[in-house]
MARRO-594883 format. One record per residue (C-alpha): residue number from 0; residue in three letters; x, y, z. Coordinates in Angstrom, 3 decimals, m for minus. Example, Ala and Ser with C-alpha at 12.3 -4.5 7.8 and 13.67 -1.06 7.14 Angstrom:
> 0_ALA_12.300_m4.500_7.800
> 1_SER_13.670_m1.060_7.140
This chain:
> 0_MET_17.665_m17.890_22.861
> 1_THR_18.398_m14.354_21.804
> 2_PHE_19.356_m13.729_18.214
> 3_SER_19.213_m10.921_15.672
> 4_LEU_18.349_m10.590_11.949
> 5_HIS_19.123_m7.855_9.559
> 6_GLY_16.979_m6.623_6.702
> 7_LEU_15.814_m3.449_5.042
> 8_ALA_14.761_m0.554_7.278
> 9_VAL_11.624_0.790_5.616
> 10_SER_9.689_2.490_8.387
> 11_PRO_11.584_4.123_11.328
> 12_GLY_10.998_3.676_14.980
> 13_ILE_11.215_1.121_17.809
> 14_ALA_8.558_m1.464_18.236
> 15_ILE_8.542_m3.994_21.162
> 16_GLY_5.903_m6.750_21.156
> 17_HIS_4.949_m10.351_20.647
> 18_ALA_5.043_m12.121_17.300
> 19_HIS_1.949_m13.097_15.431
> 20_LEU_2.822_m15.420_12.607
> 21_VAL_0.968_m15.043_9.348
> 22_SER_0.767_m18.721_8.573
> 23_HIS_0.702_m20.636_5.270
> 24_ALA_m0.814_m23.863_6.534
> 25_THR_m0.840_m25.623_3.220
> 26_ARG_2.955_m25.902_3.275
> 27_GLU_2.922_m27.636_6.661
> 28_VAL_0.434_m30.503_6.105
> 29_ALA_1.551_m34.076_6.778
> 30_GLN_m0.104_m37.269_5.514
> 31_TYR_m0.894_m40.136_7.832
> 32_GLN_m3.171_m43.220_7.820
> 33_ILE_m6.051_m43.515_10.295
> 34_ARG_m7.728_m46.610_11.633
> 35_GLU_m10.980_m47.775_10.040
> 36_ARG_m12.836_m47.260_13.285
> 37_ASP_m11.601_m43.658_13.376
> 38_VAL_m12.964_m42.709_9.943
> 39_VAL_m16.326_m41.464_11.171
> 40_ALA_m14.585_m39.383_13.915
> 41_GLU_m12.153_m37.873_11.297
> 42_MET_m15.123_m36.863_9.034
> 43_ALA_m16.725_m35.315_12.067
> 44_ARG_m13.533_m33.399_12.791
> 45_PHE_m13.533_m32.086_9.295
> 46_ASP_m17.203_m31.037_9.483
> 47_ALA_m16.482_m29.274_12.868
> 48_ALA_m13.584_m27.356_11.253
> 49_LEU_m15.923_m26.166_8.449
> 50_ALA_m18.413_m25.046_11.053
> 51_THR_m15.782_m23.170_12.960
> 52_VAL_m14.623_m21.274_9.864
> 53_ARG_m18.247_m20.372_9.081
> 54_GLY_m18.535_m18.905_12.546
> 55_GLU_m15.316_m16.952_12.089
> 56_LEU_m16.545_m15.496_8.894
> 57_GLU_m19.777_m14.402_10.449
> 58_LEU_m17.820_m12.779_13.302
> 59_ILE_m15.716_m10.896_10.646
> 60_ARG_m18.966_m9.770_9.017
> 61_ALA_m20.282_m8.482_12.278
> 62_GLU_m17.016_m6.668_13.230
> 63_ALA_m16.884_m5.075_9.749
> 64_GLN_m20.045_m3.164_10.525
> 65_THR_m18.226_m1.225_13.238
> 66_SER_m15.270_m0.443_10.975
> 67_PRO_m15.962_2.708_8.853
> 68_GLY_m15.142_2.031_5.226
> 69_ALA_m14.374_m1.650_5.715
> 70_ALA_m17.858_m3.059_5.760
> 71_ALA_m18.332_m3.343_1.989
> 72_GLU_m14.873_m4.773_1.420
> 73_LEU_m15.123_m7.390_4.181
> 74_SER_m18.738_m8.352_3.469
> 75_ALA_m17.812_m9.172_m0.085
> 76_PHE_m14.887_m11.190_1.237
> 77_VAL_m17.141_m13.081_3.621
> 78_ASP_m19.674_m13.792_0.963
> 79_LEU_m17.091_m15.310_m1.332
> 80_GLN_m15.445_m17.382_1.323
> 81_SER_m18.796_m18.693_2.539
> 82_MET_m19.784_m19.638_m0.958
> 83_PHE_m16.709_m21.766_m1.421
> 84_LEU_m17.156_m23.429_2.020
> 85_ALA_m20.719_m24.551_1.017
> 86_ASP_m19.502_m25.953_m2.355
> 87_PRO_m19.680_m29.752_m2.336
> 88_LEU_m16.358_m29.851_m4.089
> 89_LEU_m14.752_m28.614_m0.902
> 90_ALA_m17.288_m29.648_1.717
> 91_GLU_m18.072_m33.202_0.531
> 92_VAL_m15.276_m34.523_m1.600
> 93_PRO_m12.680_m34.477_1.220
> 94_ARG_m15.117_m36.561_3.349
> 95_THR_m15.197_m39.151_0.552
> 96_LEU_m11.337_m39.213_0.440
> 97_ILE_m11.175_m39.678_4.179
> 98_GLN_m13.499_m42.619_3.929
> 99_GLU_m11.976_m44.275_0.883
> 100_ARG_m8.315_m43.702_1.586
> 101_ARG_m8.355_m43.617_5.382
> 102_CYS_m6.213_m40.437_5.374
> 103_ASN_m6.280_m37.583_7.745
> 104_ALA_m8.615_m34.678_7.054
> 105_GLU_m5.800_m32.131_6.453
> 106_TRP_m4.308_m34.304_3.683
> 107_ALA_m7.679_m35.016_2.029
> 108_LEU_m8.508_m31.291_1.895
> 109_VAL_m5.120_m30.333_0.431
> 110_GLN_m5.514_m33.127_m2.247
> 111_GLN_m8.819_m31.745_m3.251
> 112_MET_m7.477_m28.177_m3.282
> 113_ASN_m4.706_m29.281_m5.594
> 114_GLN_m7.233_m30.868_m7.919
> 115_LEU_m9.348_m27.744_m8.065
> 116_SER_m6.328_m25.523_m8.474
> 117_ALA_m5.198_m27.515_m11.477
> 118_GLN_m8.618_m27.136_m13.041
> 119_PHE_m8.561_m23.384_m12.578
> 120_ASP_m5.103_m23.140_m14.079
> 121_GLU_m6.391_m24.609_m17.259
> 122_MET_m9.198_m22.076_m17.625
> 123_GLU_m8.853_m19.596_m20.491
> 124_ASP_m10.690_m16.771_m18.770
> 125_ALA_m8.149_m14.736_m16.669
> 126_TYR_m10.766_m13.694_m14.101
> 127_LEU_m11.753_m17.334_m13.457
> 128_ARG_m8.101_m18.379_m13.261
> 129_GLU_m7.604_m15.891_m10.475
> 130_ARG_m10.290_m17.457_m8.373
> 131_LYS_m7.818_m20.218_m7.515
> 132_GLN_m6.303_m17.918_m4.915
> 133_ASP_m9.692_m17.580_m3.256
> 134_ILE_m9.948_m21.372_m2.873
> 135_VAL_m6.417_m21.485_m1.421
> 136_GLU_m7.417_m18.765_1.135
> 137_VAL_m10.452_m20.749_2.255
> 138_VAL_m8.487_m23.989_2.594
> 139_GLU_m5.778_m22.153_4.631
> 140_ARG_m8.621_m21.089_7.118
> 141_VAL_m9.918_m24.639_7.487
> 142_LEU_m6.492_m26.201_7.825
> 143_LYS_m5.531_m23.791_10.544
> 144_VAL_m8.474_m25.021_12.606
> 145_LEU_m7.733_m28.656_11.869
> 146_MET_m4.086_m28.105_12.792
> 147_GLY_m4.937_m26.209_16.021
> 148_LYS_m3.237_m23.101_14.681
> 149_VAL_m6.146_m20.702_15.040
> 150_ARG_m5.064_m17.583_16.794
> 151_LYS_m7.245_m14.524_16.672
> 152_VAL_m5.240_m11.406_15.976
> 153_THR_m5.913_m9.507_19.177
> 154_ARG_m4.158_m7.986_22.136
> 155_ARG_m2.464_m10.311_24.659
> 156_LYS_m3.900_m9.948_28.127
> 157_GLY_m2.372_m7.045_29.898
> 158_ALA_m0.533_m5.834_26.773
> 159_SER_m0.893_m2.432_25.094
> 160_ASP_m2.761_m1.934_21.845
> 161_ASP_0.415_m1.933_19.779
> 162_ASP_1.875_m5.096_21.459
> 163_LEU_1.292_m7.176_18.247
> 164_ILE_3.969_m7.591_15.608
> 165_MET_3.016_m9.243_12.332
> 166_VAL_5.599_m11.718_10.981
> 167_ALA_5.027_m13.065_7.433
> 168_HIS_6.869_m14.445_4.452
> 169_ASP_5.260_m11.746_2.419
> 170_LEU_2.248_m9.495_2.666
> 171_SER_0.106_m8.451_m0.386
> 172_PRO_m1.473_m4.951_m0.602
> 173_ALA_m4.735_m6.760_0.179
> 174_ASP_m3.250_m8.217_3.395
> 175_THR_m1.989_m4.852_4.591
> 176_ILE_m5.348_m3.241_3.982
> 177_GLN_m7.040_m5.823_6.286
> 178_PHE_m4.299_m5.168_8.917
> 179_LYS_m5.022_m1.432_8.806
> 180_GLN_m8.185_m2.221_10.697
> 181_LEU_m6.107_m3.456_13.586
> 182_LYS_m3.772_m1.696_15.978
> 183_ILE_m0.477_m3.374_15.672
> 184_GLY_3.121_m2.468_16.561
> 185_GLY_4.945_m3.390_13.446
> 186_PHE_5.536_m5.476_10.304
> 187_VAL_8.367_m8.044_9.656
> 188_THR_8.512_m9.819_6.270
> 189_ASP_11.013_m12.095_4.547
> 190_LEU_10.407_m10.475_1.193
> 191_GLY_9.778_m6.921_m0.037
> 192_GLY_11.711_m3.665_m0.799
> 193_ALA_11.737_m0.140_0.347
> 194_THR_8.726_0.880_m1.715
> 195_SER_6.800_m2.460_m1.437
> 196_HIS_3.291_m1.932_m0.317
> 197_THR_4.010_m3.477_3.081
> 198_ALA_6.593_m0.763_3.629
> 199_ILE_4.273_1.995_2.375
> 200_VAL_1.386_0.858_4.634
> 201_ALA_3.803_0.673_7.591
> 202_ARG_4.928_4.254_7.058
> 203_SER_1.365_5.415_6.581
> 204_LEU_0.494_3.853_9.930
> 205_ALA_3.645_5.307_11.532
> 206_ILE_4.767_1.968_12.774
> 207_PRO_8.245_0.386_12.448
> 208_ALA_8.806_m2.202_9.753
> 209_ILE_11.627_m4.385_8.408
> 210_VAL_11.404_m6.262_5.044
> 211_GLY_13.729_m8.447_3.102
> 212_LEU_14.829_m10.540_6.193
> 213_HIS_14.743_m13.781_4.163
> 214_HIS_14.405_m16.239_7.050
> 215_ALA_12.372_m14.532_9.744
> 216_ARG_9.166_m16.389_9.251
> 217_PRO_10.648_m19.955_9.721
> 218_LEU_12.874_m18.844_12.704
> 219_ILE_10.272_m17.002_14.761
> 220_ARG_7.521_m18.647_16.793
> 221_ASP_4.206_m17.286_17.898
> 222_ASP_4.449_m15.083_21.000
> 223_ASP_8.178_m14.682_20.723
> 224_LEU_9.223_m11.330_22.154
> 225_LEU_10.541_m9.098_19.312
> 226_ILE_12.278_m5.797_19.046
> 227_ILE_12.033_m3.973_15.724
> 228_ASP_14.582_m1.210_15.056
> 229_GLY_12.964_0.205_12.025
> 230_THR_15.644_2.828_11.581
> 231_ARG_18.613_0.441_11.385
> 232_GLY_16.830_m2.588_9.930
> 233_VAL_17.569_m4.855_12.946
> 234_LEU_15.176_m7.445_14.401
> 235_ILE_16.035_m8.867_17.851
> 236_VAL_14.273_m12.112_18.865
> 237_ASN_13.755_m12.905_22.537
> 238_PRO_16.111_m10.195_23.901
> 239_ASP_17.563_m10.415_27.414
> 240_GLU_16.501_m7.912_30.053
> 241_ARG_19.480_m5.647_29.533
> 242_ILE_18.764_m5.234_25.761
> 243_LEU_15.043_m4.896_26.400
> 244_GLN_15.532_m2.045_28.845
> 245_GLU_17.901_m0.288_26.394
> 246_PHE_15.367_m0.331_23.609
> 247_LYS_12.498_0.661_25.905
> 248_LEU_14.592_3.763_26.721
> 249_ARG_15.140_4.483_23.028
> 250_GLN_11.441_4.029_22.437
> 251_SER_10.588_6.591_25.104
> 252_GLU_13.053_9.058_23.627
> 253_LEU_11.465_8.684_20.226
> 254_GLN_8.058_9.243_21.624
> 255_ILE_9.268_12.476_23.327
> 256_GLU_10.625_13.650_19.868
> 257_ARG_7.231_12.859_18.266
> 258_ASN_5.501_14.859_20.945
> 259_LYS_7.755_17.717_20.251
> 260_LEU_6.903_17.571_16.494
> 261_MET_3.181_18.026_17.366
> 262_ARG_3.959_21.592_18.490
> 263_LEU_4.716_22.348_14.800
> 264_LYS_1.196_21.397_13.692
> 265_SER_m0.124_24.977_13.524
> 266_ALA_3.148_26.592_12.429
> 267_PRO_3.184_27.933_8.784
> 268_SER_5.397_25.901_6.458
> 269_VAL_7.858_28.570_5.474
> 270_THR_11.647_28.466_4.852
> 271_LEU_14.071_30.764_6.673
> 272_ASP_14.209_33.017_3.541
> 273_GLY_10.400_33.325_3.423
> 274_GLU_9.463_30.716_0.743
> 275_GLU_6.110_29.150_1.401
> 276_VAL_5.985_25.391_0.933
> 277_ALA_2.728_23.443_0.680
> 278_LEU_2.723_20.128_2.576
> 279_LEU_0.013_17.743_1.363
> 280_ALA_m0.957_14.256_2.463
> 281_ASN_m1.364_10.950_0.670
> 282_ILE_m4.344_8.738_1.560
> 283_GLU_m5.667_5.389_0.560
> 284_LEU_m9.151_5.163_2.118
> 285_PRO_m11.641_7.745_3.426
> 286_GLN_m10.917_6.764_7.050
> 287_ASP_m7.351_7.975_6.603
> 288_ILE_m8.782_11.578_6.857
> 289_GLU_m8.402_11.671_10.584
> 290_LYS_m4.640_11.455_10.337
> 291_VAL_m4.663_14.228_7.856
> 292_ARG_m6.518_16.415_10.325
> 293_GLU_m4.119_15.523_13.124
> 294_VAL_m1.158_17.156_11.353
> 295_ASP_m3.252_19.934_9.743
> 296_ALA_m2.056_19.070_6.139
> 297_ALA_m2.645_21.770_3.520
> 298_GLY_m4.797_19.251_1.567
> 299_ILE_m4.633_15.857_m0.153
> 300_GLY_m1.903_15.614_m2.776
> 301_LEU_m2.644_12.023_m3.675
> 302_TYR_m5.805_9.951_m3.062
> 303_ARG_m4.999_6.375_m4.218
> 304_THR_m8.383_5.303_m5.381
> 305_GLU_m7.358_1.801_m6.230
> 306_PHE_m7.606_0.743_m2.571
> 307_LEU_m11.321_1.160_m2.810
> 308_PHE_m11.325_m1.679_m5.422
> 309_MET_m9.195_m4.183_m3.541
> 310_ASN_m10.224_m7.048_m1.262
> 311_ARG_m13.600_m7.451_m2.990
> 312_ASP_m15.142_m9.365_m5.831
> 313_GLU_m17.866_m6.849_m6.756
> 314_LEU_m16.575_m3.578_m8.133
> 315_PRO_m17.787_m0.345_m6.359
> 316_GLY_m20.412_1.280_m8.467
> 317_GLU_m20.577_5.002_m9.400
> 318_ASP_m22.627_5.966_m6.354
> 319_GLU_m20.347_4.087_m3.915
> 320_GLN_m17.352_5.699_m5.460
> 321_PHE_m18.986_9.089_m5.329
> 322_GLU_m19.827_8.777_m1.637
> 323_ALA_m16.248_7.763_m0.819
> 324_TYR_m14.836_10.712_m2.738
> 325_ARG_m17.374_13.188_m1.451
> 326_SER_m16.795_12.197_2.177
> 327_VAL_m13.119_13.046_1.745
> 328_VAL_m13.790_16.348_m0.034
> 329_LYS_m16.308_17.513_2.506
> 330_ALA_m13.973_16.576_5.416
> 331_LEU_m11.247_18.741_3.957
> 332_GLN_m13.574_21.814_4.151
> 333_GLY_m12.340_23.640_1.017
> 334_LYS_m8.702_22.404_1.012
> 335_PRO_m7.613_20.789_m2.316
> 336_VAL_m8.162_17.040_m2.826
> 337_THR_m6.163_15.418_m5.604
> 338_ILE_m7.943_12.254_m6.676
> 339_ARG_m5.866_9.855_m8.806
> 340_THR_m7.695_7.591_m11.245
> 341_LEU_m7.301_3.924_m10.823
> 342_ASP_m3.683_2.700_m10.695
> 343_ILE_m4.160_m0.999_m10.772
> 344_GLY_m1.900_m3.725_m12.105
> 345_ALA_1.607_m5.116_m11.301
> 346_ASP_1.605_m5.722_m7.524
> 347_LYS_m1.791_m4.067_m6.882
> 348_GLN_m4.547_m6.394_m8.166
> 349_ALA_m8.278_m6.131_m7.769
> 350_ARG_m10.275_m9.373_m7.974
> 351_GLY_m13.376_m7.730_m9.436
> 352_LEU_m11.547_m6.308_m12.557
> 353_HIS_m11.710_m8.602_m15.544
> 354_GLY_m8.423_m8.798_m17.407
> 355_THR_m6.131_m7.741_m14.567
> 356_GLY_m5.545_m11.321_m13.597
> 357_ARG_m4.174_m12.253_m17.024
> 358_MET_m0.722_m13.839_m17.105
> 359_GLU_1.782_m11.149_m18.032
> 360_PRO_5.480_m11.705_m18.753
> 361_ASN_6.266_m8.515_m16.863
> 362_PRO_3.369_m7.017_m14.931
> 363_ALA_5.121_m3.739_m14.043
> 364_LEU_5.410_m3.110_m17.783
> 365_GLY_2.014_m4.449_m18.753
> 366_LEU_m1.620_m3.368_m18.767
> 367_ARG_m1.825_m1.189_m15.708
> 368_ALA_m3.026_2.237_m14.532
> 369_ILE_m4.172_4.499_m17.347
> 370_ARG_m3.468_1.821_m19.963
> 371_TYR_m6.074_m0.430_m18.288
> 372_CYS_m8.547_2.445_m17.948
> 373_LEU_m8.295_3.451_m21.576
> 374_SER_m8.729_m0.252_m22.571
> 375_GLU_m11.994_m0.335_m20.521
> 376_PRO_m13.604_3.039_m21.396
> 377_GLN_m17.066_2.275_m19.850
> 378_PHE_m15.451_1.325_m16.519
> 379_PHE_m13.195_4.393_m16.720
> 380_LEU_m16.227_6.641_m17.358
> 381_VAL_m17.881_5.358_m14.169
> 382_GLN_m14.943_6.462_m12.043
> 383_LEU_m14.584_9.837_m13.908
> 384_ARG_m18.282_10.651_m13.389
> 385_ALA_m17.931_9.769_m9.618
> 386_ILE_m14.901_12.065_m9.217
> 387_LEU_m16.567_14.898_m11.189
> 388_ARG_m19.725_14.624_m9.037
> 389_ALA_m17.566_14.889_m5.979
> 390_SER_m16.024_18.045_m7.298
> 391_HIS_m19.301_19.924_m6.627
> 392_TYR_m18.612_19.719_m2.887
> 393_GLY_m15.146_21.238_m2.642
> 394_LYS_m11.783_21.770_m4.389
> 395_VAL_m11.098_18.576_m6.386
> 396_ARG_m8.173_17.981_m8.712
> 397_LEU_m8.084_14.963_m11.057
> 398_LEU_m4.751_13.137_m11.552
> 399_ILE_m3.982_10.643_m14.303
> 400_PRO_m1.149_8.035_m13.609
> 401_MET_1.458_6.376_m15.699
> 402_LEU_1.329_8.514_m18.817
> 403_ALA_4.035_8.179_m21.427
> 404_HIS_2.548_9.229_m24.789
> 405_ALA_0.950_12.386_m26.075
> 406_PHE_m1.971_10.269_m27.482
> 407_GLU_m2.618_8.877_m23.963
> 408_ILE_m2.994_12.449_m22.648
> 409_GLU_m5.422_13.276_m25.456
> 410_GLN_m7.472_10.198_m24.958
> 411_SER_m7.710_10.757_m21.233
> 412_LEU_m8.817_14.367_m21.608
> 413_MET_m11.422_13.222_m24.231
> 414_MET_m12.783_10.650_m21.777
> 415_ILE_m13.017_13.400_m19.069
> 416_GLU_m14.930_15.565_m21.537
> 417_GLN_m17.253_12.692_m22.389
> 418_ALA_m17.976_12.153_m18.669
> 419_LYS_m18.735_15.861_m18.394
> 420_LEU_m21.148_15.622_m21.312
> 421_GLN_m23.002_12.707_m19.654
> 422_LEU_m23.332_14.599_m16.419
> 423_ARG_m24.588_17.700_m18.209
> 424_ALA_m27.198_15.644_m19.935
> 425_SER_m28.441_14.290_m16.617
> 426_ARG_m28.221_17.800_m15.195
> 427_THR_m25.814_16.601_m12.448
> 428_LYS_m23.741_19.399_m10.817
> 429_PHE_m19.919_19.310_m10.915
> 430_ASP_m17.023_21.742_m11.201
> 431_GLU_m16.797_22.750_m14.841
> 432_ASN_m13.373_24.090_m14.241
> 433_ILE_m11.884_21.076_m12.464
> 434_GLU_m8.059_21.026_m12.717
> 435_VAL_m6.629_18.008_m14.490
> 436_GLY_m2.993_16.843_m13.844
> 437_GLY_m0.622_14.110_m15.023
> 438_MET_1.830_11.997_m13.192
> 439_ILE_5.511_11.958_m14.180
> 440_GLU_6.654_8.449_m13.202
> 441_ILE_8.040_7.144_m16.495
> 442_PRO_11.439_8.439_m17.759
> 443_ALA_9.914_9.050_m21.272
> 444_ALA_7.434_11.455_m19.705
> 445_ALA_10.138_13.390_m17.841
> 446_LEU_12.386_13.676_m20.956
> 447_ALA_9.489_14.577_m23.374
> 448_LEU_7.648_16.982_m21.113
> 449_GLY_6.218_19.273_m23.704
> 450_PRO_2.717_17.724_m24.135
> 451_PHE_2.302_17.611_m20.371
> 452_LEU_3.113_21.228_m19.977
> 453_LYS_0.692_22.282_m22.672
> 454_ARG_m2.284_20.120_m21.745
> 455_PHE_m2.359_19.809_m17.931
> 456_ASP_m3.093_22.203_m15.087
> 457_PHE_m0.437_20.655_m12.773
> 458_LEU_1.965_17.791_m12.549
> 459_SER_2.904_15.319_m9.844
> 460_ILE_6.171_13.319_m9.746
> 461_GLY_5.699_9.742_m8.665
> 462_THR_9.233_8.877_m7.540
> 463_ASN_8.439_5.240_m6.574
> 464_ASP_7.832_4.198_m10.194
> 465_LEU_10.204_6.732_m11.712
> 466_ILE_13.127_5.078_m9.839
> 467_GLN_11.889_1.643_m10.716
> 468_TYR_11.691_2.347_m14.420
> 469_THR_14.813_4.454_m14.554
> 470_LEU_16.965_1.786_m12.928
> 471_ALA_15.093_m1.263_m14.291
> 472_ILE_14.529_m2.608_m10.789
> 473_ASP_11.315_m4.330_m9.609
> 474_ARG_10.634_m2.261_m6.421
> 475_SER_8.938_m5.198_m4.748
> 476_ASP_11.751_m7.692_m5.328
> 477_GLU_14.059_m8.089_m2.344
> 478_ALA_16.715_m9.702_m4.484
> 479_VAL_17.506_m6.359_m6.160
> 480_ALA_16.351_m4.074_m3.390
> 481_HIS_19.937_m2.996_m2.766
> 482_LEU_19.998_m1.562_m6.241
> 483_TYR_16.987_0.721_m5.637
> 484_ASP_18.871_4.018_m5.275
> 485_PRO_16.807_7.270_m4.953
> 486_THR_19.930_9.340_m5.117
> 487_HIS_21.116_7.829_m8.399
> 488_PRO_22.298_10.750_m10.615
> 489_ALA_19.917_9.757_m13.363
> 490_VAL_16.876_9.816_m11.008
> 491_LEU_17.865_13.189_m9.437
> 492_ARG_18.361_14.799_m12.873
> 493_LEU_14.991_13.595_m14.093
> 494_VAL_13.314_15.043_m11.004
> 495_ALA_15.247_18.333_m11.090
> 496_GLN_14.661_18.732_m14.810
> 497_THR_10.954_18.261_m14.363
> 498_ILE_10.707_20.784_m11.494
> 499_GLU_12.775_23.301_m13.399
> 500_ARG_10.697_23.104_m16.587
> 501_CYS_7.414_23.281_m14.687
> 502_THR_8.656_26.336_m12.755
> 503_ARG_9.726_28.045_m15.901
> 504_ALA_6.393_27.319_m17.475
> 505_GLY_4.442_28.534_m14.363
> 506_LEU_2.891_25.049_m13.845
> 507_PRO_2.472_23.797_m10.255
> 508_VAL_4.480_20.603_m9.589
> 509_SER_4.673_18.372_m6.531
> 510_ILE_6.389_15.120_m5.547
> 511_CYS_4.028_12.508_m4.229
> 512_GLY_6.302_9.408_m4.019
> 513_GLU_8.056_8.054_m0.974
> 514_MET_10.943_10.454_m1.444
> 515_ALA_8.686_13.377_m0.496
> 516_GLY_8.438_11.938_3.018
> 517_ASP_12.120_11.304_3.471
> 518_PRO_13.653_14.103_5.595
> 519_ARG_17.105_13.411_4.052
> 520_MET_15.771_14.579_0.674
> 521_THR_13.811_17.688_1.857
> 522_ARG_16.650_20.199_1.456
> 523_LEU_17.781_18.660_m1.744
> 524_PHE_14.262_19.191_m3.249
> 525_LEU_14.060_22.728_m1.853
> 526_GLY_17.356_23.471_m3.626
> 527_MET_15.781_22.172_m6.833
> 528_GLY_12.929_24.616_m6.435
> 529_LEU_10.186_22.277_m5.268
> 530_ARG_7.442_24.025_m3.289
> 531_GLN_4.839_21.191_m3.008
> 532_PHE_5.424_17.964_m1.101
> 533_SER_2.917_15.194_m0.688
> 534_MET_3.422_12.310_1.685
> 535_HIS_1.816_10.118_4.286
> 536_PRO_0.468_12.198_7.211
> 537_ALA_2.721_10.463_9.682
> 538_GLN_5.765_11.931_7.886
> 539_LEU_4.477_15.514_7.446
> 540_LEU_5.586_17.179_10.647
> 541_GLU_9.083_15.828_10.376
> 542_ILE_9.343_17.282_6.873
> 543_LYS_7.936_20.635_8.170
> 544_GLN_10.675_20.721_10.802
> 545_GLN_13.321_20.382_8.029
> 546_ILE_11.662_23.214_5.965
> 547_LEU_11.558_25.578_8.905
> 548_ARG_15.310_25.009_9.437
> 549_SER_16.191_25.516_5.750
> 550_ASP_17.184_28.498_3.650
> 551_SER_16.149_27.624_0.045
> 552_ALA_18.322_30.373_m1.469
> 553_VAL_21.504_29.010_0.207
> 554_LEU_20.617_25.495_m0.930
> 555_GLN_20.543_26.215_m4.680
> 556_ALA_24.372_26.323_m5.221
> 557_PRO_25.336_23.039_m3.423
> 558_VAL_22.351_21.277_m5.008
> 559_SER_23.433_22.420_m8.483
> 560_ARG_26.914_20.976_m7.832
> 561_MET_25.349_17.639_m6.706
> 562_LEU_23.309_17.354_m9.884
> 563_ARG_26.460_17.587_m12.003
> 564_LEU_27.981_14.488_m10.393
> 565_ASP_27.847_11.032_m11.840
> 566_ASP_28.812_9.144_m8.682
> 567_SER_25.995_8.120_m6.256
> 568_ASP_28.447_7.632_m3.325
> 569_ARG_29.741_11.165_m3.736
> 570_ILE_26.174_12.536_m3.927
> 571_ASP_25.329_10.740_m0.719
> 572_GLU_28.443_12.284_0.990
> 573_LEU_27.348_15.817_m0.139
> 574_LEU_23.736_14.977_0.981
> 575_VAL_24.956_14.289_4.536
> 576_LYS_26.691_17.699_4.538
> 577_LEU_23.600_19.425_3.147
> 578_ASN_21.616_18.091_6.137
> 579_ALA_24.298_18.818_8.738
C-alpha cells in the first residue's frame, strides 16, 4: 500500500531506496513458557546467539582496519562489547533463568538486563551509571539474533551504493558517526529538529533526510521501497510505478544541477561588485578532508574535535590527537585550519569523559564545551598541546566555544599560555603566533562583545546554538522544532550587530553554523557585511553560486530595512524578494 508521511526537511535532494530499520529489539520481546524437554535446546539457542554476536564483533574489528580514522573508535567499541558478552552476569545468569523458570531465552536476557540496569542507576559515580547504555546495546545485539532480526547493513543485490535508507526512531551523534562509514541514500527519523546531529550529518554527507516524522519507524517495514523528498519533507512509502518514475526524473534533474555546480569549483568567490568572500569548510573527522578538496574550499573554518572523542571508552591521548590534527593541517597545504576545542555535553556525549554522564536538569545549559574544559584543566591542556604541536605544520587557528564571560576568556588564554610553556620546556616546536578566536553562540556574548574584540584575533558566529539560546528552544526536540526560526528578528539583529562591530574593529568574523550553508541566507549575510562563510563541503558550491550572482553594495539597503522589522513573516517575504 502506498502512503506518505510529512516531517521536517533538513537535507535537500531526492533519495530512492529500500528501508533498513534501526531496531530496538528490547521493546519487542514477548514472554512464553517452554516445555521441560526443550530447556537444554533453549539454552543452546542462547549460547549460539552469544557466539554469533562475538563473530559479528570480530568482523566489525576486521572491517575497521580498512576504514581510515575509524579503527581506534570501532576497536574500543568492540573491546567493550566483547567484555560484556563474556561477563557471567550476562552469559550465565540468563541460562539459569531459562532452566529455573522454563522461559524463552529472549525474556530471560531482558529480565537480567533490567536487573543490571537498576543496579547501574543506583551507582553514585556518573561514569559508571552511563555504562548502563553499553549493556543495553549488547543485549540488543543478542536479541536481534535470537529473534531472527539480524540484517547486515549492506547493499541489496543488484542495487546501487546509495540504495539503503536508514529508518529509526532516533539517531544519536554516535550512531550517525558509525553510519558515515557506509554509503547510504538517506536518513528518516521520528524525532529530531533542523539542527539535530542526524540532520547535520545528513547535510555533511549530501544525502536527503527527513526528521520529526513521529510514526515512520512503526509504520515502515524492512525492504519497503521509499522515496525521500528532502526538500519538501515528504516521505513516500511503496510508491506506484507512476510516482516512482516521476521522482526518478526529478532525481536525474537534481544530479544534472549538481554536475553544473562542479564547474564553479575553480572559480574565484567574488561578488558582482568585486568583494572577495572566503568560503571555508566544516569537518568532523580527518577523513572528511577529501570532500574539502573536491570543492576546493579556502580552508577549514570549523574542525569539530569532539567527534574524535565519541564512540569510544578510552580517551585519545595527546599523540593520537596530534596525529589527527596534523594530518588535516598537512592535507590543507598551507590553507588555514580552524580547530575548535572540545564542545562536548548536551546531545554530544563521550563515554570516556568522567563527569559528562552526570544527571543534569537541563544539559544544554549545563557543564559543556569550555565550561567542561576549564573544570578539567589537565584534560584541557592535553588537547591544547596537541593543537599547538600541529600548528608547526601549517596555518592553524585555535577556536574556543561557548564563551559568555570575560573571566572565561582570560582563563582560556591563560591555559593556552600554560600549554605553550610546557611545550617550550620540552623544546617542542609550535607556532608561537597562533591565532586564537572565540565563538559567539550565546546572546550574552553577542550583546557584550567588548572583551571578545579586545582579546581575540578572530570571531566565529555559531548560529545553531545562538538560535537555540535566543529563542529558548531545544534544537534537538521535535516537539518545538516548528519554533526554531533562523529569521527571527532577534537572531538576525544579534548576528548583524556582531558582524558590524567586528568589521568596525577590523576583526575577522565568520559564520560557521548551519545558516552559513543555507543559500536563502547568503545574500542576507552579504548585505550585513559578512565576508567569511564556513559550512559543510557539500553546501559550498551552491553558496558560491549565490555569491557570484550577488551585488553586495546593492544588498545593503534592503537588508537594513529587514533588520528594522519585528515580524518574522514580513522578513521571510522580503527574503524571498531578496533572492528573486
